[in-house]
C-alpha positions as CSV (number, residue, x, y, z in Angstrom):
1,X,-170.9,-162.9,186.1
2,X,-169.4,-162.2,182.4
3,X,-167.6,-158.8,182.0
4,X,-166.2,-158.0,178.6
5,X,-163.4,-155.9,179.5
6,X,-162.4,-158.0,182.9
7,X,-160.9,-160.2,180.8
8,X,-159.6,-159.1,178.1
9,X,-155.6,-159.4,177.3
10,X,-154.2,-156.1,177.6
11,X,-151.1,-157.6,176.1
12,X,-153.3,-158.7,173.4
13,X,-155.4,-154.9,173.2
14,X,-151.8,-152.6,173.1
15,X,-150.5,-155.2,170.3
16,X,-154.0,-154.4,168.6
17,X,-153.8,-150.6,169.2
18,X,-149.6,-150.7,168.2
19,X,-150.7,-151.7,165.0
20,X,-152.8,-149.0,163.9
21,X,-150.9,-145.6,163.3
22,X,-153.2,-143.5,164.8
23,X,-153.0,-145.2,167.5
24,X,-149.3,-145.0,167.5
25,X,-149.6,-141.6,167.1
26,X,-151.9,-140.6,169.8
27,X,-150.0,-142.4,172.1
28,X,-146.9,-140.5,171.7
29,X,-149.3,-137.8,171.7
30,X,-150.2,-138.8,174.8
31,X,-147.1,-139.6,176.7
32,X,-145.9,-135.9,175.6
33,X,-149.2,-134.4,176.6
34,X,-148.4,-136.5,179.7
35,X,-144.7,-135.3,180.4
36,X,-146.5,-131.5,179.9
37,X,-149.3,-132.1,182.5
38,X,-146.9,-133.9,184.9
39,X,-143.8,-131.8,184.9
40,X,-144.9,-128.6,183.1
41,X,-144.5,-126.0,186.0
42,X,-141.1,-128.1,187.0
43,X,-140.0,-127.3,182.8
44,X,-141.1,-123.5,182.5
45,X,-138.3,-121.2,182.3
46,X,-140.3,-118.3,184.1
47,X,-143.2,-117.9,186.4
48,X,-146.2,-117.8,184.0
49,X,-146.7,-114.3,186.0
50,X,-144.1,-112.4,186.4
51,X,-143.9,-109.1,183.9
52,X,-141.3,-108.7,181.8
53,X,-142.0,-104.9,180.6
54,X,-139.2,-104.1,178.6
55,X,-140.0,-107.3,176.2
56,X,-143.7,-107.2,175.6
57,X,-145.0,-108.6,172.7
58,X,-141.9,-109.8,171.1
59,X,-141.8,-113.0,169.0
60,X,-139.9,-115.6,169.4
61,X,-136.2,-115.1,170.7
62,X,-133.2,-117.5,172.2
63,X,-134.5,-115.5,175.4
64,X,-138.1,-116.1,175.2
65,X,-138.5,-119.3,173.1
66,X,-141.5,-118.4,171.7
67,X,-142.2,-114.8,172.7
68,X,-144.1,-113.1,175.0
69,X,-147.6,-111.3,175.7
70,X,-149.1,-108.0,176.0
71,X,-147.6,-108.2,180.1
72,X,-144.0,-109.3,178.8
73,X,-145.0,-112.3,180.3
74,X,-143.4,-115.4,179.0
75,X,-145.6,-117.5,176.5
76,X,-143.7,-120.6,177.0
77,X,-144.4,-120.3,180.7
78,X,-147.6,-120.1,180.5
79,X,-148.3,-122.6,178.0
80,X,-146.7,-125.4,180.3
81,X,-148.1,-124.2,183.5
82,X,-151.9,-123.5,181.9
83,X,-151.5,-127.9,180.3
84,X,-152.3,-129.1,183.7
85,X,-155.4,-126.8,184.2
86,X,-156.4,-126.7,180.4
87,X,-156.3,-130.8,180.7
88,X,-157.4,-131.8,184.3
89,X,-160.2,-129.2,184.3
90,X,-161.5,-130.6,180.6
91,X,-161.2,-134.8,181.6
92,X,-162.8,-133.9,185.2
93,X,-165.3,-132.5,182.9
94,X,-166.0,-135.7,180.7
95,X,-165.4,-138.0,183.9
96,X,-168.9,-135.8,185.1
97,X,-170.6,-136.5,181.6
98,X,-169.2,-140.2,181.8
99,X,-171.0,-140.5,185.3
100,X,-173.7,-138.8,185.2
101,X,-174.5,-140.0,181.9
102,X,-173.6,-143.7,182.4
103,X,-175.7,-143.8,185.5
104,X,-178.8,-143.0,183.7
105,X,-178.0,-144.9,180.7
106,X,-178.3,-148.3,182.9
107,X,-181.0,-146.5,185.2
108,X,-183.3,-146.4,182.3
109,X,-182.0,-149.0,180.2
110,X,-183.3,-151.3,183.2
111,X,-185.9,-150.8,184.4
112,X,-187.1,-150.0,180.8
113,X,-191.6,-149.1,180.1
114,X,-192.8,-146.0,181.0
115,X,-190.0,-144.9,183.3
116,X,-187.2,-145.6,180.3
117,X,-189.7,-144.2,177.9
118,X,-189.8,-140.7,180.3
119,X,-186.2,-140.6,180.9
120,X,-185.1,-140.9,177.3
121,X,-187.6,-138.0,176.0
122,X,-186.0,-135.9,178.8
123,X,-182.4,-136.7,177.2
124,X,-183.5,-136.4,173.8
125,X,-184.6,-133.1,174.5
126,X,-181.4,-131.9,175.8
127,X,-179.8,-133.4,173.5
128,X,-181.3,-131.1,170.8
129,X,-179.7,-128.1,172.4
130,X,-176.3,-127.9,171.2
131,X,-173.4,-128.6,173.9
132,X,-172.2,-124.7,174.8
133,X,-175.6,-123.6,174.8
134,X,-176.1,-125.6,177.4
135,X,-172.8,-125.1,178.7
136,X,-173.7,-121.1,178.4
137,X,-177.2,-121.8,180.2
138,X,-175.8,-123.6,183.3
139,X,-172.9,-121.4,184.0
140,X,-175.5,-118.2,183.6
141,X,-177.3,-119.7,187.0
142,X,-173.7,-120.6,188.3
143,X,-171.1,-117.7,187.8
144,X,-168.1,-117.9,186.3
145,X,-165.2,-119.9,186.9
146,X,-163.1,-122.3,186.2
147,X,-164.7,-124.7,188.0
148,X,-168.0,-123.6,187.1
149,X,-167.4,-124.2,183.6
150,X,-166.0,-127.8,184.3
151,X,-169.3,-129.1,185.8
152,X,-171.3,-127.1,183.4
153,X,-169.3,-129.0,180.6
154,X,-170.1,-132.4,182.3
155,X,-173.5,-132.1,182.4
156,X,-173.9,-130.6,178.9
157,X,-172.2,-134.4,177.9
158,X,-174.2,-136.0,180.5
159,X,-177.1,-136.7,178.0
160,X,-175.4,-138.4,175.2
161,X,-173.4,-140.8,177.2
162,X,-176.9,-141.6,178.5
163,X,-177.9,-142.7,175.2
164,X,-175.0,-144.6,174.6
165,X,-174.9,-146.5,177.6
166,X,-178.9,-146.9,177.8
167,X,-178.3,-148.9,174.1
168,X,-175.8,-150.8,176.3
169,X,-177.8,-151.8,179.0
170,X,-180.5,-153.0,176.5
171,X,-178.2,-155.1,174.6
172,X,-177.0,-157.0,178.1
173,X,-179.9,-157.1,180.3
174,X,-181.5,-160.0,178.7
175,X,-178.1,-162.1,179.1
176,X,-178.0,-165.2,180.6
177,X,-175.5,-163.9,183.4
178,X,-178.3,-160.8,184.4
179,X,-181.0,-164.0,184.3
180,X,-178.7,-166.1,186.6
181,X,-178.6,-162.5,189.1
182,X,-182.3,-162.1,189.4
183,X,-183.1,-165.7,189.8
184,X,-180.8,-166.1,192.6
185,X,-182.6,-162.5,194.3
186,X,-180.3,-160.1,194.1
187,X,-181.1,-156.5,194.0
188,X,-181.8,-154.2,190.8
189,X,-179.1,-151.7,192.8
190,X,-176.8,-155.0,192.8
191,X,-177.2,-156.1,189.2
192,X,-176.8,-152.4,187.4
193,X,-173.8,-152.2,189.9
194,X,-171.7,-155.7,189.2
195,X,-173.6,-157.4,186.2
196,X,-174.1,-154.4,183.8
197,X,-172.0,-151.1,184.3
198,X,-169.0,-153.5,183.7
199,X,-169.6,-154.8,180.9
200,X,-170.6,-150.7,179.2
201,X,-167.6,-149.6,180.5
202,X,-165.6,-150.4,176.7
203,X,-168.3,-148.2,174.5
204,X,-168.7,-145.4,177.4
205,X,-164.4,-145.1,177.6
206,X,-164.0,-145.0,173.4
207,X,-167.1,-142.3,173.9
208,X,-165.4,-140.5,176.9
209,X,-162.1,-140.3,175.1
210,X,-163.3,-138.7,171.5
211,X,-165.6,-136.1,174.1
212,X,-162.4,-134.9,176.2
213,X,-161.2,-133.2,172.6
214,X,-164.6,-131.9,172.9
215,X,-164.1,-130.3,176.4
216,X,-161.2,-129.4,176.2
217,X,-162.1,-126.7,173.1
218,X,-165.7,-125.6,174.5
219,X,-163.9,-125.3,178.3
220,X,-162.2,-122.4,175.8
221,X,-163.9,-120.9,174.3
222,X,-166.1,-120.5,178.0
223,X,-163.0,-119.2,179.1
224,X,-162.6,-116.8,175.6
225,X,-166.4,-115.8,176.5
226,X,-165.1,-114.8,180.5
227,X,-167.1,-117.8,181.6
228,X,-165.0,-120.1,182.7
229,X,-161.1,-119.4,184.5
230,X,-160.4,-116.1,185.4
231,X,-157.0,-113.9,185.2
232,X,-154.1,-114.4,185.6
233,X,-154.9,-118.4,185.4
234,X,-153.0,-119.3,182.4
235,X,-155.7,-121.5,180.8
236,X,-155.0,-121.9,176.8
237,X,-158.5,-120.4,175.9
238,X,-157.8,-117.3,178.3
239,X,-154.9,-116.4,177.0
240,X,-156.0,-116.0,173.4
241,X,-159.2,-114.1,175.1
242,X,-156.5,-112.0,176.2
243,X,-154.2,-111.6,173.3
244,X,-156.7,-111.1,170.8
245,X,-156.2,-107.0,171.2
246,X,-152.9,-107.4,169.9
247,X,-153.0,-110.3,168.2
248,X,-152.1,-108.1,164.9
249,X,-148.8,-107.0,167.0
250,X,-147.6,-110.6,167.5
251,X,-149.1,-112.8,166.3
252,X,-147.1,-116.1,168.6
253,X,-149.6,-114.7,171.6
254,X,-152.8,-116.2,169.4
255,X,-150.6,-118.9,167.7
256,X,-149.5,-120.8,170.2
257,X,-152.1,-121.3,173.1
258,X,-154.9,-122.3,170.0
259,X,-152.2,-125.0,168.2
260,X,-151.6,-126.4,172.0
261,X,-155.6,-126.8,172.1
262,X,-155.9,-128.1,168.6
263,X,-153.3,-130.5,169.5
264,X,-154.5,-132.3,173.0
265,X,-158.2,-132.5,170.5
266,X,-156.2,-134.1,167.7
267,X,-154.6,-136.2,170.3
268,X,-157.8,-137.4,171.7
269,X,-159.6,-138.0,168.7
270,X,-157.1,-140.7,167.4
271,X,-156.7,-142.5,170.5
272,X,-160.7,-142.4,170.7
273,X,-160.3,-144.2,167.0
274,X,-157.6,-146.0,168.2
275,X,-159.1,-147.8,171.1
276,X,-163.1,-148.4,169.2
277,X,-160.9,-150.5,166.3
278,X,-158.2,-152.0,169.6
279,X,-161.9,-153.2,171.2
280,X,-163.6,-154.2,168.3
281,X,-163.9,-157.6,168.0
282,X,-164.2,-157.8,164.6
283,X,-161.1,-157.0,163.9
284,X,-159.8,-160.4,164.8
């Protein structure tokens, strides 16, 4: 069995990654983000839901480093607590999309023929629908909540992931190791899971890394529209939605969560580009 990423040298891979400026910056930002996600609640100076009535809508001060919102809640604390919710939900949504799309793509590419034609035409039809609109349609059926927003985004991402998985499957299904598995009498399920799936991990991981950036923006958009996380959750998109009526009194209430969303999107875009270059054998 030939596994394209199973034999790759981790040391060589990290060397390739660190040779790229955007890879270094992406890794640094990822470490900062990981610390925020893991240790955010412990680092928060206040409870994210504690009201400070005498300090509502104040700007950055020594007491409240990033200011407070309309209820006097510390923005820094809410950002630190919200990182875990916002980032992890975006990752889960991307994993759902990669899992569903990968399975569909492998099945379609391996079986081929009319089955492939039917599946891909359905995928093409779904890809014609913008991801946000597709997610909104699903949320309308499931109802507004953070969990349903994750499921909606995952399903909305699956057609694009299916297209990528199918293209890789088509390139490897005629390989010698697949032919050898067929000659041994292995079942199609065994071949798809043991021979083909490991060889599509690299392109799917690269695409999924970039998709995390889109997932966090979609999740923030759904929360902004009131269809994702619900109050009083310290989710970044919801923080922007709640603060928009007070932006002229204290613009920091929108600036800080907006910058946080932008930085996470930049982090995963940089990592996705760096992974693509590091895993490309033509760069040897």
